MIFI-355396 format. One line per 5 residues: their letters; for each residue x, y, z of N, C-alpha, C, O. Coordinates in steps of 0.2 Angstrom, whole numbers, plus 5000, padded with zeros to 4 digits. Layout:
<pts>
a	X,Y,Z,X,Y,Z,X,Y,Z,X,Y,Z | ... $
</pts>
This chain:
<pts>
mniis	4995,5064,4836,5001,5060,4843,5006,5064,4842,5009,5066,4837 | 5009,5066,4850,5015,5071,4853,5018,5068,4856,5015,5065,4860 | 5026,5065,4857,5030,5065,4863,5032,5070,4866,5036,5072,4862 | 5032,5073,4872,5035,5076,4874,5039,5078,4881,5040,5073,4884 | 5042,5084,4884,5045,5082,4888,5041,5084,4893,5037,5088,4893 $
vdefs	5044,5078,4901,5036,5082,4908,5039,5090,4908,5037,5093,4913 | 5044,5093,4904,5046,5103,4907,5042,5103,4905,5036,5102,4907 | 5044,5104,4895,5038,5104,4888,5031,5109,4893,5029,5114,4894 | 5029,5100,4895,5020,5098,4896,5018,5104,4902,5014,5108,4901 | 5022,5101,4907,5022,5109,4914,5018,5115,4910,5012,5116,4910 $
qqttp	5023,5120,4906,5025,5123,4902,5018,5126,4899,5015,5132,4898 | 5016,5120,4899,5010,5120,4891,5006,5120,4895,5004,5126,4894 | 5003,5117,4899,4996,5117,4902,4994,5117,4908,4998,5114,4912 | 4989,5118,4911,4985,5122,4916,4982,5117,4923,4981,5111,4922 | 4981,5121,4929,4977,5113,4932,4973,5112,4932,4970,5117,4933 $
gdsrl	4969,5105,4929,4960,5106,4929,4958,5106,4937,4961,5108,4942 | 4953,5102,4936,4949,5102,4943,4950,5100,4946,4950,5101,4952 | 4954,5093,4942,4957,5091,4952,4963,5090,4948,4963,5090,4942 | 4971,5087,4953,4976,5083,4951,4976,5078,4944,4982,5077,4941 | 4971,5077,4943,4972,5074,4938,4969,5072,4931,4968,5068,4927 $
qkryq	4970,5080,4931,4968,5084,4926,4971,5088,4923,4974,5091,4927 | 4972,5091,4917,4976,5095,4912,4975,5101,4908,4976,5100,4902 | 4972,5106,4910,4973,5108,4902,4978,5109,4898,4984,5109,4899 | 4974,5110,4892,4979,5110,4887,4975,5111,4880,4971,5109,4877 | 4981,5117,4876,4976,5120,4870,4972,5121,4871,4969,5122,4865 $
grili	4967,5122,4878,4961,5121,4876,4957,5116,4879,4953,5118,4883 | 4958,5111,4879,4957,5105,4880,4955,5100,4887,4956,5105,4891 | 4953,5097,4890,4955,5095,4894,4956,5090,4895,4951,5086,4896 | 4964,5085,4897,4967,5080,4897,4966,5078,4905,4967,5081,4910 | 4965,5070,4904,4965,5065,4909,4974,5062,4912,4978,5066,4910 $
qgpvf	4975,5057,4914,4981,5054,4915,4977,5048,4913,4971,5048,4915 | 4981,5042,4907,4982,5033,4906,4988,5033,4908,4992,5035,4912 | 4987,5027,4903,4993,5022,4907,4999,5024,4907,5000,5030,4905 | 5004,5021,4910,5011,5021,4910,5014,5017,4908,5012,5012,4910 | 5020,5018,4902,5024,5013,4899,5031,5015,4902,5033,5021,4903 $
aldqk	5037,5009,4903,5042,5009,4903,5045,5014,4899,5041,5016,4895 | 5049,5015,4899,5053,5019,4894,5055,5014,4887,5054,5015,4881 | 5058,5010,4890,5063,5003,4882,5054,5004,4883,5053,5008,4878 | 5048,5003,4885,5039,5000,4881,5039,5005,4875,5034,5004,4871 | 5045,5011,4872,5040,5016,4869,5039,5013,4863,5041,5018,4860 $
asavq	5038,5010,4859,5036,5009,4851,5028,5006,4854,5023,5010,4852 | 5026,5000,4860,5021,4997,4866,5017,5006,4867,5011,5006,4866 | 5019,5010,4869,5015,5015,4867,5015,5019,4865,5010,5023,4868 | 5018,5021,4859,5015,5025,4853,5011,5022,4850,5007,5025,4846 | 5009,5013,4849,5007,5010,4845,4997,5012,4851,4992,5015,4850 $
ycqty	4999,5009,4854,4994,5012,4861,4990,5018,4859,4985,5019,4856 | 4993,5022,4860,4991,5031,4855,4987,5032,4848,4983,5036,4847 | 4991,5028,4845,4987,5026,4837,4983,5023,4837,4980,5023,4831 | 4982,5020,4840,4976,5013,4839,4972,5018,4846,4968,5014,4847 | 4971,5023,4849,4967,5026,4853,4966,5032,4849,4960,5033,4847 $
lkkhs	4970,5035,4847,4968,5040,4839,4962,5037,4836,4957,5040,4836 | 4963,5029,4831,4960,5028,4826,4952,5027,4828,4947,5027,4824 | 4953,5026,4835,4946,5025,4839,4941,5031,4841,4935,5031,4841 | 4947,5038,4842,4944,5044,4844,4946,5050,4838,4945,5056,4840 | 4947,5050,4833,4950,5052,4828,4949,5060,4830,4954,5063,4826 $
kslcl	4946,5064,4832,4946,5072,4834,4949,5072,4843,4950,5077,4846 | 4951,5064,4844,4953,5066,4850,4962,5069,4852,4967,5069,4849 | 4959,5070,4858,4971,5072,4859,4973,5067,4862,4969,5064,4863 | 4980,5064,4863,4985,5059,4866,4989,5063,4866,4990,5068,4862 | 4993,5062,4869,4998,5066,4870,5001,5060,4876,4997,5057,4880 $
lvqee	5010,5059,4874,5013,5055,4877,5018,5061,4880,5020,5066,4876 | 5021,5060,4887,5024,5062,4892,5029,5059,4893,5028,5053,4892 | 5038,5063,4895,5042,5055,4894,5046,5060,4901,5050,5065,4902 | 5043,5054,4906,5046,5057,4914,5050,5055,4916,5052,5052,4911 | 5054,5056,4922,5062,5052,4923,5062,5045,4922,5067,5043,4919 $
yyfql	5057,5040,4924,5056,5036,4924,5052,5030,4918,5054,5024,4917 | 5048,5034,4916,5042,5032,4911,5040,5035,4908,5038,5040,4911 | 5038,5034,4902,5030,5037,4897,5023,5041,4902,5020,5036,4905 | 5022,5046,4902,5014,5044,4905,5011,5047,4899,5013,5051,4896 | 5004,5043,4899,5000,5047,4893,4995,5049,4896,4993,5046,4902 $
wkees	4993,5054,4893,4986,5059,4893,4979,5058,4891,4979,5052,4893 | 4976,5059,4890,4970,5057,4885,4965,5063,4886,4965,5065,4892 | 4962,5066,4882,4953,5072,4880,4951,5066,4884,4950,5060,4883 | 4949,5070,4891,4945,5068,4895,4936,5069,4894,4932,5067,4898 | 4934,5072,4887,4928,5074,4887,4925,5065,4883,4919,5062,4882 $
viqnk	4932,5063,4880,4929,5055,4876,4928,5052,4881,4924,5048,4882 | 4933,5052,4886,4933,5045,4890,4926,5045,4894,4923,5040,4895 | 4925,5053,4895,4920,5055,4899,4910,5052,4896,4905,5051,4900 | 4911,5053,4889,4906,5051,4885,4905,5042,4885,4900,5039,4884 | 4909,5039,4886,4913,5032,4887,4910,5030,4891,4909,5024,4891 $
knttl	4908,5033,4898,4908,5032,4905,4901,5035,4905,4899,5032,4909 | 4896,5039,4904,4892,5038,4902,4885,5035,4899,4879,5034,4902 | 4889,5032,4892,4887,5028,4887,4885,5019,4893,4880,5015,4892 | 4892,5019,4898,4891,5013,4899,4885,5015,4905,4881,5011,4906 | 4887,5021,4910,4882,5019,4914,4872,5018,4913,4869,5013,4915 $
ssykn	4871,5023,4910,4867,5022,4906,4864,5016,4902,4859,5015,4899 | 4870,5011,4904,4868,5002,4899,4866,4997,4904,4864,4991,4903 | 4866,5003,4912,4865,5000,4918,4857,4999,4917,4855,4994,4916 | 4854,5004,4916,4846,5004,4918,4844,4996,4918,4840,4995,4922 | 4845,4992,4914,4838,4987,4912,4842,4983,4913,4842,4979,4909 $
edlts	4848,4983,4917,4854,4975,4916,4856,4973,4922,4858,4977,4926 | 4856,4967,4925,4860,4967,4930,4865,4967,4931,4868,4964,4927 | 4869,4970,4936,4878,4974,4939,4881,4969,4939,4878,4964,4939 | 4887,4970,4938,4893,4964,4937,4893,4965,4944,4890,4969,4948 | 4901,4957,4946,4902,4956,4952,4905,4964,4953,4902,4967,4957 $
qdknk	4911,4967,4949,4914,4975,4950,4910,4979,4953,4912,4981,4958 | 4904,4981,4950,4902,4983,4952,4897,4985,4957,4895,4990,4959 | 4896,4979,4957,4890,4979,4964,4896,4977,4972,4894,4975,4977 | 4904,4979,4969,4907,4977,4973,4909,4987,4977,4910,4989,4982 | 4907,4990,4970,4909,4999,4972,4903,4999,4975,4904,5000,4981 $
lsvqq	4896,4999,4974,4890,4999,4978,4893,4996,4985,4898,4999,4988 | 4891,4990,4986,4892,4988,4994,4895,4994,4995,4893,4999,4998 | 4901,4995,4991,4907,4998,4998,4907,5006,4997,4912,5009,4999 | 4901,5010,4992,4900,5017,4993,4896,5017,4996,4894,5022,4997 | 4892,5009,5000,4887,5010,5006,4890,5012,5014,4887,5014,5019 $
antqt	4897,5011,5011,4898,5009,5021,4903,5016,5020,4909,5015,5021 | 4901,5021,5018,4905,5028,5018,4907,5031,5025,4912,5034,5026 | 4903,5028,5030,4903,5032,5035,4911,5026,5041,4912,5027,5047 | 4914,5021,5036,4917,5017,5039,4925,5018,5037,4925,5021,5031 | 4930,5016,5039,4936,5016,5039,4942,5010,5037,4942,5004,5039 $
lntks	4947,5012,5033,4950,5006,5034,4954,5005,5042,4953,5008,5047 | 4958,5000,5043,4963,5000,5052,4966,5000,5047,4966,4999,5041 | 4971,5004,5052,4978,5005,5050,4981,4999,5048,4979,4998,5042 | 4985,4995,5050,4986,4988,5049,4985,4986,5041,4989,4985,5037 | 4976,4986,5039,4972,4986,5031,4975,4991,5027,4976,4990,5022 $
glefi	4975,4998,5030,4977,5001,5025,4986,5001,5021,4989,5002,5016 | 4988,5001,5027,4997,4998,5025,4995,4991,5021,5000,4991,5017 | 4993,4988,5021,4994,4980,5015,4990,4983,5011,4993,4980,5006 | 4984,4988,5009,4981,4990,5003,4985,4992,5000,4986,4989,4995 | 4990,4998,5002,4997,5002,4999,5002,4994,4994,5004,4993,4989 $
slcqe	5003,4990,5001,5007,4986,4996,5004,4980,4989,5007,4977,4984 | 4998,4979,4992,4996,4976,4988,4993,4981,4981,4993,4979,4975 | 4993,4985,4983,4991,4990,4975,4999,4992,4973,5000,4997,4970 | 5005,4989,4975,5013,4991,4971,5012,4985,4969,5013,4984,4963 | 5011,4980,4973,5012,4974,4969,5008,4970,4965,5009,4965,4962 $
llsks	5003,4973,4964,4998,4972,4957,4998,4974,4954,4998,4972,4948 | 4999,4983,4955,5001,4988,4948,5008,4982,4943,5007,4978,4938 | 5015,4984,4947,5022,4982,4946,5020,4975,4942,5023,4975,4937 | 5014,4969,4942,5012,4966,4938,5012,4966,4932,5012,4961,4928 | 5011,4973,4932,5006,4974,4924,5012,4977,4919,5014,4975,4913 $
vgpig	5014,4984,4925,5017,4990,4921,5026,4988,4925,5028,4993,4927 | 5029,4984,4926,5034,4979,4927,5036,4984,4933,5032,4986,4937 | 5044,4986,4935,5047,4989,4942,5043,4996,4944,5040,4999,4949 | 5045,4999,4938,5040,5004,4939,5034,5007,4944,5035,5012,4946 | 5030,5002,4946,5024,5001,4946,5024,5002,4954,5019,5002,4958 $
svicq	5031,5001,4958,5028,5005,4965,5030,5012,4965,5029,5015,4969 | 5034,5015,4959,5037,5021,4960,5031,5026,4957,5031,5032,4959 | 5025,5023,4952,5021,5026,4951,5017,5025,4957,5015,5031,4958 | 5014,5020,4962,5013,5022,4964,5013,5026,4971,5008,5030,4972 | 5019,5026,4974,5020,5029,4978,5022,5037,4976,5023,5041,4981 $
rtlsq	5021,5040,4969,5021,5047,4969,5012,5047,4968,5008,5052,4969 | 5011,5042,4965,5003,5045,4963,5000,5046,4972,4996,5050,4974 | 5004,5043,4977,5000,5043,4984,5004,5047,4988,5004,5045,4994 | 5009,5054,4985,5011,5058,4990,5008,5065,4984,5007,5070,4987 | 5007,5064,4979,5006,5068,4977,4997,5071,4973,4996,5075,4970 $
npnln	4991,5064,4978,4986,5066,4980,4981,5061,4984,4977,5056,4984 | 4986,5065,4991,4983,5064,4997,4978,5063,5000,4976,5060,5004 | 4973,5067,4995,4964,5071,4997,4962,5063,4994,4957,5060,4997 | 4966,5061,4989,4961,5054,4986,4958,5048,4992,4961,5047,4997 | 4951,5046,4991,4951,5040,4994,4954,5035,4991,4958,5035,4987 $
cqefv	4949,5029,4994,4956,5021,4992,4949,5020,4984,4950,5014,4983 | 4945,5022,4982,4943,5020,4978,4944,5024,4974,4943,5022,4968 | 4947,5031,4974,4949,5033,4968,4956,5034,4967,4959,5036,4963 | 4958,5030,4972,4968,5030,4968,4967,5022,4965,4969,5020,4960 | 4963,5019,4971,4964,5013,4964,4960,5014,4957,4959,5008,4954 $
enlaq	4956,5020,4954,4953,5021,4949,4959,5024,4947,4961,5022,4942 | 4962,5028,4949,4967,5033,4945,4973,5028,4944,4977,5029,4939 | 4974,5024,4948,4979,5017,4945,4979,5015,4940,4984,5015,4936 | 4972,5011,4940,4971,5005,4934,4971,5008,4929,4971,5004,4924 | 4970,5015,4927,4968,5019,4921,4977,5019,4919,4978,5017,4914 $
kipds	4982,5020,4924,4988,5017,4922,4990,5008,4917,4995,5006,4913 | 4986,5006,4918,4989,4998,4916,4986,4999,4907,4980,4998,4906 | 4991,4999,4902,4986,4998,4896,4981,4994,4894,4975,4996,4893 | 4984,4987,4894,4980,4985,4894,4973,4981,4897,4974,4977,4901 | 4968,4983,4894,4960,4985,4896,4955,4980,4901,4951,4982,4905 $
qqsqq	4958,4971,4901,4958,4964,4903,4962,4968,4910,4959,4968,4914 | 4968,4969,4911,4972,4967,4916,4970,4975,4920,4970,4975,4927 | 4969,4982,4916,4964,4985,4919,4962,4981,4922,4965,4977,4925 | 4954,4980,4922,4950,4976,4924,4950,4975,4932,4948,4978,4937 | 4955,4968,4930,4956,4965,4933,4958,4966,4940,4956,4962,4944 $
feqtl	4965,4972,4940,4969,4975,4945,4962,4979,4949,4963,4979,4955 | 4958,4981,4949,4953,4987,4949,4948,4981,4955,4947,4982,4961 | 4946,4976,4951,4941,4971,4954,4942,4969,4958,4938,4969,4963 | 4952,4965,4960,4955,4962,4964,4956,4965,4971,4957,4962,4976 | 4956,4975,4969,4957,4980,4974,4950,4982,4978,4949,4986,4983 $
lqfin	4946,4979,4973,4939,4984,4977,4936,4977,4982,4934,4977,4988 | 4937,4972,4977,4936,4968,4986,4939,4966,4989,4937,4961,4992 | 4948,4968,4989,4952,4968,4995,4948,4973,5000,4949,4972,5006 | 4944,4978,4998,4944,4984,5000,4937,4983,5006,4936,4984,5012 | 4932,4981,5001,4927,4980,5000,4927,4975,5009,4924,4976,5014 $
knigl	4932,4969,5008,4933,4965,5014,4935,4966,5020,4935,4963,5025 | 4938,4973,5018,4942,4976,5027,4936,4983,5026,4937,4988,5028 | 4933,4983,5025,4928,4989,5025,4930,4998,5023,4933,5001,5028 | 4930,4999,5022,4929,5005,5017,4932,5008,5014,4936,5011,5018 | 4932,5011,5008,4933,5015,5001,4937,5022,5005,4943,5024,5004 $
tislk	4933,5024,5008,4933,5032,5011,4940,5034,5014,4943,5040,5014 | 4943,5030,5015,4946,5033,5021,4954,5038,5016,4954,5036,5011 | 4957,5041,5018,4960,5048,5017,4966,5045,5015,4968,5044,5021 | 4971,5044,5010,4976,5043,5007,4984,5048,5013,4990,5049,5012 | 4979,5051,5016,4982,5056,5021,4984,5051,5027,4988,5047,5028 $
eisaq	4979,5052,5030,4982,5047,5035,4985,5036,5034,4986,5033,5039 | 4984,5035,5028,4990,5030,5027,4997,5031,5028,5001,5029,5031 | 4996,5038,5021,5003,5040,5021,5007,5042,5028,5013,5040,5029 | 5003,5046,5033,5005,5047,5041,5007,5040,5042,5013,5038,5043 | 5002,5035,5041,5004,5030,5047,5012,5027,5047,5015,5025,5052 $
ikkds	5013,5025,5037,5018,5022,5033,5024,5029,5038,5027,5028,5043 | 5024,5034,5037,5029,5036,5040,5031,5038,5046,5035,5041,5049 | 5027,5035,5048,5025,5035,5058,5027,5027,5057,5029,5024,5063 | 5027,5024,5053,5029,5017,5058,5038,5016,5053,5042,5013,5056 | 5038,5018,5048,5048,5022,5046,5051,5024,5053,5055,5020,5057 $
qeiem	5049,5029,5054,5049,5030,5063,5052,5029,5068,5057,5031,5070 | 5046,5025,5068,5047,5018,5073,5053,5012,5074,5057,5010,5078 | 5050,5009,5064,5056,5007,5063,5062,5008,5066,5066,5004,5070 | 5063,5015,5065,5071,5015,5064,5071,5015,5073,5075,5013,5076 | 5067,5019,5075,5068,5019,5083,5071,5012,5084,5077,5011,5085 $
iatin	5064,5008,5085,5066,5000,5087,5074,4997,5084,5078,4994,5088 | 5076,4999,5077,5080,4996,5077,5088,4999,5079,5093,4995,5079 | 5089,5006,5083,5093,5010,5084,5097,5006,5092,5103,5007,5094 | 5090,5001,5096,5091,4996,5104,5097,4993,5104,5097,4989,5100 | 5103,4993,5109,5109,4990,5107,5105,4983,5112,5103,4982,5117 $
leklv	5104,4978,5105,5101,4972,5112,5105,4970,5115,5103,4966,5119 | 5112,4972,5115,5115,4968,5120,5115,4969,5126,5117,4965,5131 | 5113,4976,5126,5115,4980,5135,5107,4977,5136,5106,4975,5141 | 5102,4977,5132,5095,4977,5131,5094,4970,5136,5091,4970,5141 | 5097,4965,5133,5098,4958,5136,5101,4955,5140,5101,4949,5140 $
tkmrn	5104,4960,5145,5110,4961,5149,5104,4967,5155,5106,4968,5161 | 5100,4970,5153,5096,4972,5158,5089,4966,5158,5086,4965,5163 | 5089,4965,5154,5080,4963,5155,5084,4957,5160,5081,4957,5166 | 5091,4951,5159,5090,4945,5163,5092,4947,5170,5090,4943,5175 | 5097,4952,5171,5100,4955,5178,5093,4956,5182,5087,4955,5182 $
lggik	5098,4960,5186,5092,4962,5193,5087,4965,5189,5088,4966,5183 | 5079,4966,5193,5077,4971,5191,5074,4969,5183,5069,4971,5181 | 5077,4965,5180,5075,4960,5173,5069,4958,5176,5067,4958,5182 | 5066,4955,5170,5061,4949,5169,5061,4943,5172,5067,4940,5172 | 5057,4940,5174,5056,4936,5180,5058,4927,5175,5054,4924,5172 $
iknrr	5064,4926,5175,5068,4918,5173,5066,4914,5173,5062,4918,5170 | 5063,4908,5175,5062,4903,5178,5060,4894,5177,5057,4895,5172 | 5060,4889,5179,5057,4885,5176,5050,4885,5176,5046,4889,5180 | 5047,4882,5172,5040,4884,5171,5036,4879,5168,5036,4880,5162 | 5030,4872,5172,5025,4870,5169,5022,4870,5164,5019,4876,5163 $
ynlrt	5021,4866,5161,5015,4868,5157,5012,4860,5148,5014,4859,5142 | 5006,4858,5151,5002,4853,5150,5008,4849,5151,5012,4847,5147 | 5008,4845,5161,5013,4841,5163,5022,4840,5161,5026,4836,5162 | 5023,4848,5155,5030,4847,5155,5034,4853,5156,5032,4859,5155 | 5039,4852,5158,5043,4856,5162,5048,4860,5157,5052,4857,5154 $
ysncf	5049,4869,5157,5053,4872,5152,5056,4876,5158,5054,4878,5163 | 5063,4877,5155,5066,4877,5161,5072,4885,5157,5074,4886,5151 | 5073,4888,5162,5077,4895,5161,5070,4897,5156,5070,4895,5150 | 5066,4902,5159,5061,4902,5152,5057,4908,5156,5056,4908,5162 | 5056,4914,5153,5051,4921,5153,5044,4917,5149,5042,4912,5146 $
igkea	5041,4924,5151,5033,4924,5145,5034,4930,5141,5037,4935,5143 | 5030,4929,5138,5032,4937,5133,5027,4940,5136,5026,4944,5131 | 5023,4940,5139,5017,4945,5140,5019,4948,5147,5017,4953,5148 | 5024,4946,5152,5032,4949,5155,5035,4953,5152,5033,4959,5153 | 5039,4952,5147,5041,4954,5144,5039,4959,5140,5043,4964,5138 $
vdwmv	5035,4958,5140,5032,4966,5137,5029,4971,5141,5027,4976,5139 | 5027,4970,5147,5025,4972,5149,5030,4977,5153,5029,4983,5154 | 5037,4973,5157,5043,4977,5156,5045,4982,5152,5048,4986,5155 | 5045,4982,5147,5048,4986,5141,5045,4990,5140,5048,4995,5137 | 5036,4991,5142,5033,4995,5144,5036,5002,5149,5037,5008,5147 $
nnlnl	5036,4999,5156,5038,4999,5162,5043,5004,5160,5042,5010,5160 | 5050,5000,5157,5054,5002,5157,5057,5006,5151,5060,5011,5152 | 5056,5004,5146,5060,5004,5138,5054,5012,5137,5055,5015,5132 | 5049,5013,5139,5044,5021,5139,5042,5018,5132,5041,5022,5128 | 5042,5013,5129,5038,5009,5123,5029,5007,5125,5027,5004,5130 $
speqs	5025,5009,5117,5020,5005,5119,5019,4998,5119,5024,4995,5119 | 5013,4994,5120,5013,4987,5118,5015,4983,5107,5017,4978,5104 | 5014,4987,5107,5013,4984,5101,5022,4987,5098,5026,4986,5093 | 5023,4992,5102,5033,4993,5100,5039,4989,5102,5045,4987,5101 | 5035,4987,5106,5040,4984,5112,5039,4974,5106,5043,4970,5104 $
vklgq	5030,4974,5105,5031,4966,5105,5036,4967,5097,5040,4962,5096 | 5036,4972,5093,5041,4972,5087,5048,4971,5090,5051,4966,5088 | 5050,4977,5096,5055,4973,5099,5056,4965,5101,5061,4960,5101 | 5050,4965,5103,5054,4954,5104,5053,4952,5101,5052,4946,5102 | 5053,4956,5091,5053,4951,5087,5060,4951,5085,5063,4946,5084 $
rlide	5062,4958,5085,5070,4959,5086,5074,4957,5088,5080,4957,5087 | 5071,4955,5094,5074,4948,5098,5077,4941,5096,5082,4939,5098 | 5073,4937,5092,5069,4931,5092,5074,4930,5084,5077,4925,5082 | 5073,4938,5077,5074,4940,5071,5083,4939,5074,5086,4936,5070 | 5086,4942,5080,5094,4941,5079,5096,4937,5083,5101,4940,5086 $
gfihh	5096,4931,5084,5094,4928,5088,5099,4929,5097,5105,4927,5099 | 5093,4933,5100,5093,4935,5107,5093,4929,5111,5096,4926,5115 | 5084,4927,5107,5078,4924,5111,5076,4917,5106,5077,4916,5100 | 5074,4913,5110,5068,4908,5103,5061,4907,5107,5061,4911,5112 | 5057,4904,5107,5051,4902,5108,5052,4895,5111,5058,4893,5109 $
vverk	5050,4891,5114,5055,4885,5121,5050,4882,5115,5055,4879,5112 | 5045,4880,5110,5046,4874,5106,5046,4876,5099,5045,4873,5094 | 5051,4885,5099,5049,4884,5093,5045,4891,5086,5046,4893,5080 | 5041,4892,5092,5034,4896,5086,5040,4901,5085,5045,4902,5088 | 5037,4905,5080,5044,4908,5076,5040,4918,5079,5045,4922,5080 $
nfene	5034,4920,5080,5035,4924,5082,5036,4926,5090,5038,4923,5094 | 5034,4934,5089,5035,4937,5099,5029,4938,5098,5027,4939,5093 | 5024,4936,5106,5019,4940,5105,5017,4939,5111,5019,4934,5115 | 5013,4943,5112,5010,4948,5119,5004,4945,5125,4999,4947,5127 | 5008,4938,5124,5002,4933,5129,5007,4930,5132,5013,4931,5133 $
ylfyr	5003,4924,5134,5007,4919,5141,5009,4911,5137,5006,4906,5135 | 5017,4913,5135,5021,4910,5130,5026,4910,5134,5028,4913,5139 | 5029,4905,5130,5035,4903,5136,5040,4904,5129,5039,4902,5124 | 5048,4909,5131,5055,4912,5126,5057,4911,5132,5054,4913,5137 | 5065,4908,5129,5068,4910,5132,5077,4913,5128,5078,4914,5123 $
fywde	5080,4914,5133,5087,4918,5131,5091,4914,5129,5092,4910,5133 | 5095,4913,5123,5101,4909,5120,5106,4905,5130,5107,4899,5133 | 5107,4911,5130,5111,4912,5133,5112,4905,5142,5116,4901,5146 | 5102,4907,5141,5101,4901,5148,5098,4893,5145,5095,4889,5148 | 5102,4893,5136,5100,4886,5137,5104,4881,5140,5110,4881,5140 $
v	5100,4875,5143,5105,4868,5147,5109,4865,5145,5112,4861,5149 $
</pts>
């Protein structure tokens, strides 16, 4: 077992068949689990235990900026996978394998944007529970370095970075269930990354809008209709309709309906408007909202 720096590792290796593989001294290595820098003893013990089971194999600990990345010889891992797969011939599939199979059968379907972003967030949350705060860093780095992976490959790659085999299996199973429920392991991480970037730019754009000037425009001539309204035999004074506000933003601010809803939510969050019966969210629906300036 060797501990080397990431620079030394980069100089002594060449790319393998994928970004998850490296060629080192004539051997093919594949990424294993990660350990925080203050968990060096655990990382060394993991490598030693691995080498006891696979005496002729190779195990490297590469010290990166925030963590130790473990690399194992792929031939040993591949043999283990082949043995496991052959044992399925006369046995029932586990629930985890059924999840994988059912998702593979949905190859033509993809996650919607919201589910894709939730998927990345869930990956970060669950990985951090197993490996500590560096889980978010590892997740983002894996995402940026391997944009062409599909969701299943991404999950399998992250699961390999969890030292505890039981936690690794639970991590993989939980995420496969999420993807299976939301349809489509085959969406490209590149699509999700692009959407994250787009959403970040959108949030930044909405955050730059001057809310005081916006409220002035919305309440003055040419703005939205503010009046007393009745619903279920009750009168609500000086209020406007959420859907009408969204339409006004679309026509006057050149926003999409989705962006308008986010801007409406910002008006709630920053104390400019509220739902008349204190519902928390702003929605593009026939719901009544009121400016705090118009309180009776």
